[in-house]
C-alpha positions, 0 to 999 in steps of 0.5 A: 675918286677926286677930279685930281687923282690923275695928277697925284698918281703921276707923281711929278712934284709940281702938278702933284703938289698943286693937285693935293692943295686943290683937293684940300681946298675944295674938300674944306668947303664941305664943312659948310655944305658947299660944292664947287662948280665944274668951271672951278674944277676945269680952271683948277686943272689948267692951274695944275698943268701950269697953263695959268697962275693962281692969280689968273685962276682968281681973276677968271673966277671973278670974271665968271661970276661978274658975268652972272650978276643979277641972275644968280640964285641963292644956290649959285651964290653958295657955289660962288663962295665955294669956288672963290674960297677954294682958290684963295685957300690954294693960294694961301697954302702955296705961300711960305709966309706965316707968323704965329700970331692972332693977327695971322689968324685974322689975316687968313680969314680976311683973305679967304672971305673978302668980298664974300662976308662983310665981316671978313677979318673982323671979330664978331660983335654978338654971341652965337650958338649952333645946333650940332647933329653930333650933340643931338641938337645941342650947342658948344658953349662958344667964347663970349664976343666981349672976350675974343681978343683977350682970349686969343692973345692968352691962348697964343701966349700959352702955346708959345711956351710949349717946347715941342723939341722937349716932349714926345710925339704923343705929348706933342699931338695931345698938346696941339689938339688942345690948342687947336680945339681951344682956338676953334672954340673962341669962334672969333668970326661970324662964319668960316671959322673951321676953314680958317682954323684948318688953313692956320693949322696946316701952315702952323704944322709947316712951320715945324717942317711938316709938308702937310699936303695929303687929302685928309682934310678933303676926305674927312673935313666933317670929321675934323669939324665934329672932332672940334665940337666934341673936344669942346662940349660939356654937359654935366646933366648927361655926364659928358665931358670934353673928348679930345680923342677924336681930334687926336686920332685925326692929327695922328693920321695927319702928322704921323701917318697912322690909319685910325678909323675916322667915322662921323657916327662914332662922334655922336654923343649917343653912339654906342657900339662894342665894335668901335675900332680904336685904330688900325694896325699902322701906328707910329712907334718912333721915340722922337719929337715932332721936330726930329720926325720932321728932320728925318722925313726931310733927310729921307727925301733930301739925303745930301741936305746941309745943316743950313738947308735943314735949319731953313726947312724946320725954321730953327737955328743950325746949332739946334739942327746939329744937336738934333742930328747928333741925338738922332744918330745916337738913337741909331735913327740916322747915320752920316755916310762918306764924311762931312764934305761929300757925304750924305744922310741915311735914315736908318728907320722906317718912317710913317708915310702919309697916304691918301685913303 
C-alpha cells in the first residue's frame, strides 16, 4: 500500500494526479536502493492537498537538511538524495515543457541531481562497468565515454525518423523499447541514469498525448531497470543475446494497459521454468497506431473536444487530427454525434485502461 492511496481513491483530478506523480517519483528512488524520509511523505501530502506549492516543498526540504548539516550519517545523506530527487521529479512531471533532444535529456539530469552530484548534467569522462544480479555478476558493455555525445546525437536523429503514425501499436512499442534501451546503454552520466531515462520516457510519451501517471514505475522500477539490462546484454560464450521482451512487456503495461507479469526473477539469465507466464488475459487488440489510441483516450474523457484541442493534446497539426479522426471513424472506432457545431465524439470501442496493480 502506498502512503498516497487515499488521495488516488478519492478520484479528484488535482489531488489524484499529484499523488500519482509523487508515487512515481518516490518509487523511482528504489532503483538505487534509496528510501524517502517520513518528513518528505508528510510534506508531499501537504502539496497534494494544495496547502503548499512544489517550490515550497523543495524549499522546506532544503531547509530541513541544512538544519542537519554536520550531524548527518551516510545513510541520511542517501535519504536526503531520495527526498530531493523525488521532489524534483514531481516538479518535472508536472511541467508540460519538453523537447526531444540530447540537451533535454542532459537538462533533466542536471535538474534532478544539482547539488547532489558534482557532475550533475555533465557527461562522464571515464568508462564504467556494473555487476548485475540478473547477469549473475556480469556487466552490460556500456558506451565508451569518448563517444557519448556522438552516440546520443545519432540515436536521437534515428528516432526522429520513425513515423509512429504509420506503424501499428505492436511495432511502435517494439521500436520505442529499442530506442529507450539504446539511450540507457549509452549511460552518459556517472550516476542517476535510470531515473533520468524514466523521467525522459514519461515526458516523451506525453508528447504523443499519453497521460502517463500510474504507479507502474513506483511498483516495478527495479523490473524496468533490469529489463534495460537484459535488453543490452550479450554473451557469446553463454549463448545469450539482447532480450527486449521484458522491456516490451513493461511498456505494453505502461502504454496499452495490459497486465503482463512483471517479476524480477524472470529476468535472471539462469532462470528456467516452464511455468513462466507470457501474460495475463488483458491484451490490447485494437488495430490502430499509438497516436490514434491517444486520440481515442482523450476523446473518451473529453467528448466535446474540438479539433484544435485534440491537436494541442497530441502535439500535431489540426490537419493531421482531421485525417486521424476520419480514419478512426472509418474503422468504426469513433463516431461524431449531433453534427459539427453542437455535437460530440463517441468512442465506439472498449479502450485498454491503465490500472494500478
